[in-house]
N, C-alpha and C positions, 0 to 999 in steps of 0.2 A: 350738613351742619347748619343750613340756612335758618331753621326754625329757632336756633339759639339766639340769632340776632333779634328775634321778636321780643326776647326778654330784655334786650339792651335798648339804648337810645337811638339805634340806627334804623329799625324797621318795625312796622306794624304787621300783625298777622295778615291783614288784607282780606279782600272779599267781604262778605257779610259777616256780622258778628256770630251768627248761628252756624255758619259752615265751618267745619272743623272746630266745634265748640270746645274740645279739650285743649287745643292750642290757644284758643281765646282765653281760657282760664290761666294758662301760663303767662300770657301777655299782661293780664290784669293782676298778676301775683296772687292768684287764688289757687294755691298748690296743695295737692294731696299725693301720697305715695301710690295711689291707684290710677293716676293719670296714664292713659294708654300710650302717650308719647314717650314715656319712660322706658318703653320696650326697646329703645335704642340700646339699653343695657344688654338685651338678648342678642341683638345684631352684632355688637362689638365682641361679645364672648363667642359667638359663632365664628368670627374671624380669628380670634385667639386659638380656638380649637382646630380650625383648618390648618393654621400654621403649625400647631403642635402635632397634628397628624403627619405632616411632612417631616418635621424634625424627628419624630419617633421612627418613621419609616427609614430615613437616611441612617439613623443609628444602627439599623439592623443590616445594612449593606456591608459586606465583609471586604470587598475589593473596590479599588478605585478612589479617586479624590472627588468628593462631593462638597468640599468646603464652600464653594461659591453658591451652590444651591441651598446649602444650610444657612448661609448668610442671608440669602433672599428671604427664606422662611423666618429667620429671626428678625430681620428688618420689619417684616409685616407684623409679626407678633409684637414687636416694639411699638409699631404704629397703633395697633388696636388697643394695646394696654395704655398707651399715651392718651388716646381718646377717652378711655374709661376713667383714667386718673384725673384728667382735666375736668371732666363732667361731674364725677361723683365723689372725688376726694378720698374716700375710704372704700377700696375695692379688693376683691379676692384675687390672689395670684394663682393661676393654674399653670403648673409646669408641664413639660413633656412627660415627666414621670407620673404626675397626677393623671394626665390624659391616658397614658398606657395602662394604668391601674384602675381606670374609671373612678378616680378619686376627685370628683368634681365639686363636692361639697366642702369648700375651703372657706375659712373665716376671712372677714374684711377687717383686719386689725390695724390698718394704717396705710400710709402711702407705699407705693411699690416702685418709687423712682430708681432704686438700686437695680432692680431687675430690668426696667426699661433701659437704663443706661448700659447695662451689660449686653443687651441684645443689639443696640445700636453700635456699641464699640466693637462687637464681633463682626457686625456688618462693615464697619470702617476698615477693619483689618483684613477681611476676606473677600469683599466684593471688588470687581474690577473698576477702574476709573471711568470706563465707558462700556456701554452694552450694545451689542448688535441689534437687539430688539428694543424698539422704543417703548418707554413705559416701565422697563425693569429698573429697579433701584441700583444706584452706583455707590461707590465708596464716598463720593462727594455728597450725594444726597444723604447718606447716613451721617456724615459729619455735620451737615446743616441741621438734620433732625435731632442729633445728639445735643447740638448747641441750643436748640429750642427747648429741649428737656431741661437743660441747665437754667435757661431763662425763667422757667416756671418755678424754679426753686430759689430764685434770686442769687444764683451762683454765677455772677456776672463775669468774673475772671476766667473761669473754665469755658463759659459760653464764648467769650471774646477770642480766646485762643483758637477755637474751632472756626468761628465766623471769619476771622482774619485770614486763616488758611484758605477757606473757600473763596473769599473775595480776591485775594492776591494770586492764588495759584489754580483755582478751579476754572471750569470751562464756561462759566456763565457770564451774561451781560444783560443789561436792560434792553428790552425790545424797543427800537426807536418809536414805535407806535403803541401807545398804551392799550388801545382797543384790540390790538392783535392778540393780546393775552386771552381774550374772551371770544375769539372767532376761530373758525375752522382753518383759516389761512395761517394763523399763528401758532397752531398746535405744536407742542414739543419743540418750540423754538429756543432761542438763547436764554430766555428768562425762566423756562420751565425746569424745575428741580425734581419735583415728584407730583405727578398728576394722575387722577383716575382716568383711565383710557376708555371713555365712552365710545360706543359705536352703534350704528343702526344699519339695517339691511333693507329698509323701505317696506318691511312687513311688520309682523308682530315682534317688534324689536325690544327684547327685555335686557339687552346690554346697553341701552341708551339711558340718558339722564331723565329719569321719570320725575323726580322730585322737583327739579328746576323748572320743568315745563308746566307745573301747576301754577307758575308765576307769570305766565303770559297774559297780555291784556285780555280782558273778557267783557264784552266782545271786542274784536279788533282785527288786525290784518291776519291773525293766525287762526281764526275760527271762534271757538266759544269756550275756552278753558284757560285759566280758572281764576285769575285775578288775585293771587296771594302775594305775600312778601313785598309790601309797599313801603318804600322809604319814608322816613319821618320828616316833619318840618325841621326838627332839630338838626338832622343830618344835612338837609338842603342849606340851612342857614350857615353851617360850618364852611361852606365853599365860598362865602363872601371874602373878598380881599380888599386891601388898601388900594385906593386908586392910583397912588404914586409908586409905592414899593412893590405892589403885587403880593405882599405877604398876607397870611391869614390873620384874622382878627381874633387872636388868642383869647382875649378877655371879654370882648364885646360882641362876638358873632351872633349871640342870641338876643341882643337888645332890640334888633329889628328883623322882622321876617322878610325873606325874599318873597316877591310877589307870587301868589298861588291862586288857583281857581277853585278852591274849596267852596262849595255852596253856589257855584256858577254853572249853569247848564251849557252844553256845547254850543247851543244856538245863540247864546248871549255873548256879548263882546268881552274880550279879555286881552290885556297887554302883558307880555312876559316881563320879568324883572329887567330893569335897565341898568342897574348898578354893576360894579366890577365883580367878576366871578372867576374862580379857578376853573380852567377848561375841563378838568376831570369830572365836573359835575354832570356834564351832558353825555358822558360815557358810562355814568353810574346811575343816574336818576332820570327817569322819563318825565319830562315836564310838558305841559300844554304849550303849543306854539313852537316847539323845537322838534327837529327830525328824530324819529324813533327807529334807530338801527337800520336806516335805509328804506323804511317802509312808508316814508312820508311824514308829514307834520302830525305830531300828537294832537288829537282833537279834543282832549280833555274828558269830561264826564262820560261821554258815550263810550269810552274805552275803559271806564272804571266800573267794576262789578258792584262795589259797595254802594249803598245809598248814603245820602248825607247824614242820616241818623246813625250810621255805623261809625266805628272809631278808626277807619283805615286811611282816611286822608286822600289827597289829590294826586299822588305820585305813583309811578310804576318803576319796577326794577329794569335794568338794562344789561348788567353783566350776566353771563350765562343764558341769555336769550339770544338765539341765533340771529345772525345778520341776514338782511335781504340778499338773495342770491345763493344762500346756503340751504335752500329748501330740500335739495337732494340729499342732505345729510340728516334727515329726520325719519323716524318710523312711527308707526301707529300702535298704541297700546290696546289693551283688551276692551276698553270701553270708549275708544275713539280718541283718547288724549294723545298728543304728540310727544314723542321721545327724541330729544336732541342728542346728536352724536358729538357735540362739542365737549372737550375735556373739562374736568374740574380740577383746579389747582389745590393741592394739599400744601405745597411749598413752592414759592417762586422767588426769584432773585431779589426783587424789591423788598419782600418780606425779610430776607436775610440782611440786606443793607440797613433796614430800619431797626431790626433787633440789634445789629452790631452798633448802630448809633446809640441806641438805648443803653447798651452795656458800656460803651465808651463814656457816656454821661455819668453813669453810676460809679465808674472807677476814676473819674475826674479828668478824662482826656477830651475836653469839650470841643476843641477845634477839629479833631478827627471826626467826632460826631457830626459837626456842622458840614464837613465835607461829604459824608455819606447822605445826609438829608438833602444837600444841594444836588447830588447826583439824581435823586428821585425827582426833585423839583425841576431840574434842568430838562429832564426827559419830558415832563409835562408841559414845559414852556415851548419846547421845540417840536412836539408832535403835531400831526395834522389836527386841526380843530373841526368840530361839528359845524357844518355849513348851513346857511339860511336856505329857505325854500327854493330860491332861484339859483342857488349855487354861485352867487356873486360875492359872498362875504361870510364872515363868521356869524353863527346863529345867535350869539349873545356877546356881551361886552366882556371878553376874556382878558383878564389882567393877572399875570402871575410873574413873580420874581424869585430870586434866590436870597438867602441870608448872606449879605455881603459884609456886615459888621462882625467882628470877632465875638465869639461867645465866651463870656467871662463869669457868668452867674449860673451855677449849677441848676438852681430851681427853674430859671427861665429856660435854660437849654432843655431840661427834662419836659417842661410843658410843650415846647416847640416840637420835640421828637414825638411825643405821644400824640399831639394834634396831627402831625404829618402822617403818622401811622393810620389814624382814622381816615384821613382824606384818601390816601392811596389804597387802603385795604378794605374800604367800606363795602358792605353787601357781599362779603366773601366768607362770613361765618366766624370772624375772629374777635369782633368787638367785645362781646360779653366776657370772653375768657381773658382779654387784655385788661378790662376793668377789674376783674376779680384778682388777677395776679398782681396788679398795681395796688390793690387794697382800697380802691375808691368806688367800687360798684354801688354801694349803698348811697353815698352822697350824690354821685353823678346821676344815677337812675332816678332818684326821687326828685332831684332838681329838674330833670328832663320831663317827668310826668306833669309837673306843675306848669312848665313852659309850654308844653305841647297843647295844653288845653286852651291856649290863646287861639290856636288855629282850629282845632277839632273840639268844638264846644262840648260834645258829649263825653269826650275822653276823661275829663276831670271828674265827672260823676261816676264813671264806671271803673276806673283803675284803682287798685289798692296800693299798698306800700311794699317796697322791696326791703326786706329785713336781712340782718347779718347772716342768719342761718341759710339764706338762699344763695350764698356764695358757693354752695355745692348743691347738686340736685338730690332729691330724696331717693333712697334705694327703692326700687319697685316692690310693692307689698307682695306681689305674687312670688318674687324671687326669695324674699324672706320666708314666706310660708313654705315654699318648696324645700328650703334649706332646713326646715325644722327648728328655726331659731339660731342656726349657726351664723348666718348673716345678721349684722346689727344695723339698725336704722341710724341715719345721720341725725345729730341733735336738732331738735326743733320740729321734727316731722313725726 
């Protein structure tokens, strides 16, 4: 999902403008239905049909109880259909009966939320609460995912019932160390609800995380690949805090940029930002002058593949980039790129807490929402902070606090919850879809593109406008052509 962040205000494509030019076109809002990145449609339907193959096979077994295996298959079908629904809006539903009868040419006549909910509900009812094999979905994971499906429909009451059960009775807890969620040592820990179980064998490892490793510094401590997925200045600015309260600057964070080294060569002097910052910034964004995942101090431009004329900016991603000392957990791809074995979260507990907080705000229970947000902020306040080069103190001026005053205004509470979600979940592939389901993507993204040009001067002349029809992706033209016109294009494309 990382490349969807490139459409949002959290990330640039990264690297040079000309590398992965089709993704560059998505970043600057020059979209057509022929863009090769839209083949994500094909991949998700491949997942649907693998699940359908299992469901169809189980239906033919005459003896034995395979309800748990059927529930796993339906959970996965729900997952892949959820992905299609959130990306494309109007998608075709292919049932196990369609699969068995090779009736794949189905119309996309609207949303398929009912079918998604039915699959997750079956998983809730038939999966065990825990699994002997890590990575397999549980009934608790199905409840959390079903709640998320309700959130995308603004069905906050139904979502809240499920989230409250997961929070009060489920087996999950926030990992005391935020960074552990993105390292080998923290895999399948207390915060992991459902994750892609990447693995490597030190050889040609095609079960590793290939997409994420395109985002390593280039060049840098990892070798020479590939410099994509660079955080925006807008995202970096969001981590500024009030020097006294440690709270985020909800309305004013973008009035002042945190110090950056854009346009400054590594050989030239640079002083990192001295103002107060949320400590999560330096586990999320690679900044010059700050340790980079244990590999030493980020040296700036010499680790950035993009030229200053490109629109990628000065920052590097840190989540899902393996930590120093975890080199044994990587493999090598066909053309020399590294594959990380660190898992990728589809759902983690902080995600559930913040969705629950969002739902509480919408139903009017503001104080419960404040409590959930404060759990997330309290973890950030009490975790280990990134240290300076000598290991004698914090790497930056970290100041973070909790919301201690009662929440009495729904609009203010809504703003605080949404802002917290950005800070906690940044660079995990959620931001664009959050903006869309909140109905604010058009205004937020177009404001971002104007502000980002303050830092990246060429950005303003290259980027286009995010329009309302872009709240769903265009249906790939090759899929429409293959359907003989059964599939209909989304409006505006």
